[in-house]
LODRENLO-968361 format. One record per residue (C-alpha): chain; x, y, z; residue in three letters. Coordinates in pm, 1 decimal. Layout:
<cadena:A	xx:X	yy:Y	zz:Z	residuo:ALA>
...
***
This chain:
<cadena:A	xx:15172.2	yy:-5172.5	zz:-4613.0	residuo:MET>
<cadena:A	xx:14809.1	yy:-5165.9	zz:-4526.7	residuo:PRO>
<cadena:A	xx:14684.7	yy:-4949.5	zz:-4238.5	residuo:LYS>
<cadena:A	xx:14407.7	yy:-5006.1	zz:-4005.2	residuo:LEU>
<cadena:A	xx:14305.1	yy:-4643.0	zz:-3831.0	residuo:GLU>
<cadena:A	xx:14049.0	yy:-4645.4	zz:-3574.2	residuo:ILE>
<cadena:A	xx:13952.1	yy:-4292.1	zz:-3435.9	residuo:SER>
<cadena:A	xx:13698.4	yy:-4170.4	zz:-3147.1	residuo:PHE>
<cadena:A	xx:13581.0	yy:-3818.6	zz:-3064.2	residuo:SER>
<cadena:A	xx:13475.4	yy:-3832.1	zz:-2722.5	residuo:ILE>
<cadena:A	xx:13397.2	yy:-3547.4	zz:-2476.8	residuo:GLU>
<cadena:A	xx:13483.8	yy:-3577.3	zz:-2073.4	residuo:GLY>
<cadena:A	xx:13502.7	yy:-3936.4	zz:-2102.3	residuo:GLU>
<cadena:A	xx:13900.9	yy:-3953.8	zz:-1948.9	residuo:THR>
<cadena:A	xx:13835.7	yy:-4337.8	zz:-1831.0	residuo:GLN>
<cadena:A	xx:13726.0	yy:-4402.4	zz:-2173.7	residuo:LEU>
<cadena:A	xx:14006.1	yy:-4244.9	zz:-2324.6	residuo:ILE>
<cadena:A	xx:14225.9	yy:-4442.6	zz:-2110.6	residuo:ARG>
<cadena:A	xx:14108.5	yy:-4771.7	zz:-2209.6	residuo:ARG>
<cadena:A	xx:14142.4	yy:-4697.3	zz:-2539.1	residuo:LEU>
<cadena:A	xx:14509.0	yy:-4547.9	zz:-2535.8	residuo:ARG>
<cadena:A	xx:14731.3	yy:-4758.6	zz:-2731.3	residuo:ASP>
<cadena:A	xx:14476.5	yy:-4989.9	zz:-2875.1	residuo:ILE>
<cadena:A	xx:14663.5	yy:-4994.5	zz:-3203.8	residuo:ASP>
<cadena:A	xx:14941.1	yy:-5223.1	zz:-3017.8	residuo:LYS>
<cadena:A	xx:14651.3	yy:-5487.7	zz:-3038.1	residuo:ASP>
<cadena:A	xx:14591.0	yy:-5434.8	zz:-3363.0	residuo:LEU>
<cadena:A	xx:14959.7	yy:-5495.4	zz:-3536.6	residuo:LYS>
<cadena:A	xx:14960.5	yy:-5874.5	zz:-3597.9	residuo:ASN>
<cadena:A	xx:14652.4	yy:-6023.1	zz:-3753.9	residuo:TRP>
<cadena:A	xx:14792.7	yy:-6388.6	zz:-3813.9	residuo:THR>
<cadena:A	xx:14557.9	yy:-6580.0	zz:-3614.1	residuo:PRO>
<cadena:A	xx:14265.3	yy:-6417.1	zz:-3765.6	residuo:GLU>
<cadena:A	xx:14432.1	yy:-6460.6	zz:-4146.0	residuo:PHE>
<cadena:A	xx:14521.3	yy:-6857.3	zz:-4027.2	residuo:LYS>
<cadena:A	xx:14142.3	yy:-6897.7	zz:-3944.4	residuo:ARG>
<cadena:A	xx:14053.7	yy:-6757.6	zz:-4285.0	residuo:ILE>
<cadena:A	xx:14329.4	yy:-6970.9	zz:-4464.3	residuo:GLY>
<cadena:A	xx:14203.0	yy:-7281.9	zz:-4302.6	residuo:ASP>
<cadena:A	xx:13811.3	yy:-7182.2	zz:-4400.6	residuo:LEU>
<cadena:A	xx:13930.8	yy:-7131.2	zz:-4760.8	residuo:LEU>
<cadena:A	xx:14127.1	yy:-7413.9	zz:-4807.1	residuo:LEU>
<cadena:A	xx:13820.3	yy:-7617.1	zz:-4656.5	residuo:LYS>
<cadena:A	xx:13560.2	yy:-7426.5	zz:-4908.3	residuo:THR>
<cadena:A	xx:13801.7	yy:-7475.5	zz:-5233.2	residuo:PHE>
<cadena:A	xx:13833.2	yy:-7841.8	zz:-5156.1	residuo:LYS>
<cadena:A	xx:13487.9	yy:-7905.2	zz:-5092.0	residuo:HIS>
<cadena:A	xx:13398.4	yy:-7697.7	zz:-5444.5	residuo:ASN>
<cadena:A	xx:13562.0	yy:-8008.7	zz:-5615.7	residuo:PHE>
<cadena:A	xx:13284.9	yy:-8225.4	zz:-5426.2	residuo:GLN>
<cadena:A	xx:13000.0	yy:-7989.5	zz:-5527.4	residuo:THR>
<cadena:A	xx:13131.5	yy:-7936.7	zz:-5870.7	residuo:GLN>
<cadena:A	xx:13136.9	yy:-7578.9	zz:-5839.8	residuo:GLY>
<cadena:A	xx:12797.8	yy:-7504.3	zz:-5674.2	residuo:SER>
<cadena:A	xx:12991.9	yy:-7426.1	zz:-5322.8	residuo:THR>
<cadena:A	xx:13087.8	yy:-7072.0	zz:-5452.2	residuo:ILE>
<cadena:A	xx:12807.0	yy:-7042.2	zz:-5676.2	residuo:GLY>
<cadena:A	xx:12996.1	yy:-7114.5	zz:-6007.4	residuo:GLU>
<cadena:A	xx:12847.3	yy:-7458.0	zz:-6107.0	residuo:PRO>
<cadena:A	xx:13069.4	yy:-7658.6	zz:-6344.6	residuo:TRP>
<cadena:A	xx:12999.1	yy:-7748.5	zz:-6687.5	residuo:GLN>
<cadena:A	xx:12926.1	yy:-8127.6	zz:-6770.0	residuo:ARG>
<cadena:A	xx:13206.4	yy:-8322.5	zz:-6891.8	residuo:LEU>
<cadena:A	xx:13186.9	yy:-8367.9	zz:-7277.2	residuo:ALA>
<cadena:A	xx:13123.8	yy:-8730.2	zz:-7433.3	residuo:PRO>
<cadena:A	xx:13476.1	yy:-8747.6	zz:-7549.3	residuo:ALA>
<cadena:A	xx:13640.9	yy:-8667.0	zz:-7203.3	residuo:THR>
<cadena:A	xx:13406.8	yy:-8893.6	zz:-7026.8	residuo:ILE>
<cadena:A	xx:13531.5	yy:-9189.1	zz:-7236.8	residuo:ALA>
<cadena:A	xx:13893.4	yy:-9080.2	zz:-7176.6	residuo:GLN>
<cadena:A	xx:13843.9	yy:-9092.8	zz:-6797.1	residuo:LYS>
<cadena:A	xx:13648.8	yy:-9420.1	zz:-6832.2	residuo:ARG>
<cadena:A	xx:13986.3	yy:-9596.1	zz:-7035.2	residuo:ARG>
<cadena:A	xx:14224.1	yy:-9400.1	zz:-6774.3	residuo:LYS>
<cadena:A	xx:13989.8	yy:-9562.5	zz:-6482.7	residuo:GLY>
<cadena:A	xx:13949.3	yy:-9191.0	zz:-6353.9	residuo:TYR>
<cadena:A	xx:13630.2	yy:-9066.8	zz:-6163.4	residuo:PRO>
<cadena:A	xx:13371.0	yy:-8929.4	zz:-6439.9	residuo:LEU>
<cadena:A	xx:13382.2	yy:-8595.4	zz:-6226.7	residuo:THR>
<cadena:A	xx:13528.3	yy:-8279.4	zz:-6377.6	residuo:PRO>
<cadena:A	xx:13868.4	yy:-8179.6	zz:-6261.4	residuo:LEU>
<cadena:A	xx:13938.6	yy:-8511.8	zz:-6066.6	residuo:ILE>
<cadena:A	xx:14202.4	yy:-8750.0	zz:-6232.5	residuo:GLY>
<cadena:A	xx:14440.1	yy:-8827.5	zz:-5969.8	residuo:THR>
<cadena:A	xx:14320.8	yy:-8525.5	zz:-5744.4	residuo:GLY>
<cadena:A	xx:14632.1	yy:-8392.1	zz:-5726.3	residuo:ARG>
<cadena:A	xx:14517.6	yy:-8052.5	zz:-5820.8	residuo:MET>
<cadena:A	xx:14210.3	yy:-8071.6	zz:-5559.2	residuo:ARG>
<cadena:A	xx:14462.1	yy:-8145.7	zz:-5270.5	residuo:ASP>
<cadena:A	xx:14728.0	yy:-7875.9	zz:-5389.2	residuo:SER>
<cadena:A	xx:14570.3	yy:-7550.2	zz:-5225.8	residuo:PHE>
<cadena:A	xx:14802.6	yy:-7404.0	zz:-5018.6	residuo:LYS>
<cadena:A	xx:14769.7	yy:-7114.3	zz:-4781.7	residuo:ALA>
<cadena:A	xx:15068.6	yy:-6853.0	zz:-4701.5	residuo:GLY>
<cadena:A	xx:15001.6	yy:-6670.1	zz:-4408.7	residuo:ILE>
<cadena:A	xx:15149.6	yy:-6357.0	zz:-4238.4	residuo:GLY>
<cadena:A	xx:15068.6	yy:-6043.7	zz:-4028.2	residuo:LYS>
<cadena:A	xx:14831.5	yy:-5855.7	zz:-4269.2	residuo:PHE>
<cadena:A	xx:14739.0	yy:-6133.2	zz:-4499.1	residuo:HIS>
<cadena:A	xx:14634.4	yy:-6479.2	zz:-4649.4	residuo:VAL>
<cadena:A	xx:14759.8	yy:-6601.4	zz:-4988.6	residuo:GLU>
<cadena:A	xx:14585.8	yy:-6890.5	zz:-5134.6	residuo:ILE>
<cadena:A	xx:14721.1	yy:-7064.4	zz:-5430.3	residuo:SER>
<cadena:A	xx:14750.9	yy:-7357.2	zz:-5624.1	residuo:ASN>
<cadena:A	xx:15116.9	yy:-7467.7	zz:-5768.3	residuo:PRO>
<cadena:A	xx:14967.3	yy:-7718.1	zz:-6041.2	residuo:MET>
<cadena:A	xx:15070.3	yy:-7623.0	zz:-6357.3	residuo:ASP>
<cadena:A	xx:14722.5	yy:-7682.9	zz:-6521.7	residuo:TYR>
<cadena:A	xx:14527.5	yy:-7498.5	zz:-6281.1	residuo:PHE>
<cadena:A	xx:14517.6	yy:-7177.6	zz:-6440.8	residuo:PRO>
<cadena:A	xx:14406.1	yy:-7322.5	zz:-6740.0	residuo:TYR>
<cadena:A	xx:14069.6	yy:-7418.7	zz:-6593.4	residuo:HIS>
<cadena:A	xx:14048.9	yy:-7104.9	zz:-6324.3	residuo:GLN>
<cadena:A	xx:14129.8	yy:-6782.5	zz:-6587.7	residuo:SER>
<cadena:A	xx:13878.2	yy:-6599.1	zz:-6764.1	residuo:ARG>
<cadena:A	xx:14116.9	yy:-6630.9	zz:-7079.1	residuo:ARG>
<cadena:A	xx:13908.7	yy:-6656.9	zz:-7404.1	residuo:PRO>
<cadena:A	xx:13847.3	yy:-7064.5	zz:-7498.3	residuo:ARG>
<cadena:A	xx:13788.6	yy:-7272.5	zz:-7780.3	residuo:ARG>
<cadena:A	xx:13777.2	yy:-7618.7	zz:-7580.6	residuo:LYS>
<cadena:A	xx:13838.9	yy:-7614.1	zz:-7242.4	residuo:LEU>
<cadena:A	xx:13543.8	yy:-7468.1	zz:-7053.6	residuo:PRO>
<cadena:A	xx:13610.9	yy:-7241.1	zz:-6721.2	residuo:ARG>
<cadena:A	xx:13574.3	yy:-7411.6	zz:-6392.3	residuo:ARG>
<cadena:A	xx:13589.1	yy:-7176.4	zz:-6124.2	residuo:VAL>
<cadena:A	xx:13763.8	yy:-7351.7	zz:-5815.0	residuo:MET>
<cadena:A	xx:13864.1	yy:-7041.8	zz:-5615.7	residuo:MET>
<cadena:A	xx:13612.7	yy:-6755.6	zz:-5556.4	residuo:LYS>
<cadena:A	xx:13508.0	yy:-6573.2	zz:-5214.6	residuo:ILE>
<cadena:A	xx:13160.1	yy:-6571.9	zz:-5231.8	residuo:ASP>
<cadena:A	xx:12928.3	yy:-6369.5	zz:-5046.9	residuo:GLU>
<cadena:A	xx:12892.5	yy:-6641.9	zz:-4778.8	residuo:LYS>
<cadena:A	xx:13283.3	yy:-6665.1	zz:-4742.5	residuo:ARG>
<cadena:A	xx:13263.1	yy:-6260.8	zz:-4743.2	residuo:LYS>
<cadena:A	xx:13045.4	yy:-6284.4	zz:-4432.8	residuo:GLN>
<cadena:A	xx:13226.7	yy:-6562.3	zz:-4242.7	residuo:LEU>
<cadena:A	xx:13580.4	yy:-6350.2	zz:-4332.3	residuo:ILE>
<cadena:A	xx:13403.1	yy:-6032.5	zz:-4190.5	residuo:THR>
<cadena:A	xx:13286.3	yy:-6201.3	zz:-3888.7	residuo:LYS>
<cadena:A	xx:13658.1	yy:-6331.5	zz:-3804.1	residuo:ILE>
<cadena:A	xx:13768.2	yy:-5983.8	zz:-3765.2	residuo:PHE>
<cadena:A	xx:13437.5	yy:-5848.4	zz:-3610.6	residuo:ILE>
<cadena:A	xx:13515.6	yy:-6122.0	zz:-3322.1	residuo:GLU>
<cadena:A	xx:13894.1	yy:-6043.6	zz:-3279.3	residuo:ALA>
<cadena:A	xx:13829.8	yy:-5657.6	zz:-3245.7	residuo:VAL>
<cadena:A	xx:13552.2	yy:-5753.7	zz:-2994.6	residuo:GLN>
<cadena:A	xx:13796.6	yy:-5955.3	zz:-2801.4	residuo:THR>
<cadena:A	xx:14048.3	yy:-5696.8	zz:-2777.1	residuo:ILE>
<cadena:A	xx:13762.4	yy:-5427.4	zz:-2665.4	residuo:LEU>
<cadena:A	xx:13662.7	yy:-5692.3	zz:-2396.9	residuo:GLN>
<cadena:A	xx:14040.4	yy:-5750.1	zz:-2277.6	residuo:LYS>
<cadena:A	xx:14024.0	yy:-5356.8	zz:-2227.9	residuo:ARG>
<cadena:A	xx:13708.6	yy:-5343.2	zz:-2014.7	residuo:GLY>
<cadena:A	xx:13466.2	yy:-5312.5	zz:-2283.6	residuo:PHE>
<cadena:A	xx:13158.1	yy:-5541.4	zz:-2246.2	residuo:THR>
<cadena:A	xx:12811.8	yy:-5577.8	zz:-2440.8	residuo:GLY>
<cadena:A	xx:12768.2	yy:-5647.3	zz:-2803.6	residuo:ASN>
***
């Protein structure tokens, strides 16, 4: 299980030491933060379909003429990876005290997302934690720790 350790070296500040004592008890359940992260990522990955990969910095290759013709015959939108919309709408978040797991159970999802060698099917990345999402995730954890410290009497930035 991942472990978060915070240590301080303080001389002569008994009051400060008292405020920090047992802070680990306040850091034992990150479920609310991982729920926020899960919601953020689900929204991001769904939006990524609208921008055809640009949301996460991985623009999708255009459809081949044969694929466009096939989509027209079936009455599907002329957008990559959108037929019925089931794959776009199937992302799920599993949340725990120390993790969030985002998945897509559609059996054809891995063929589009994977880095495996290809002959026909182009790679179209649907899930990726880009720099912007890394910053937003970090901010969620910083805010949580700041809230804990404020509850213990610490103020300021």
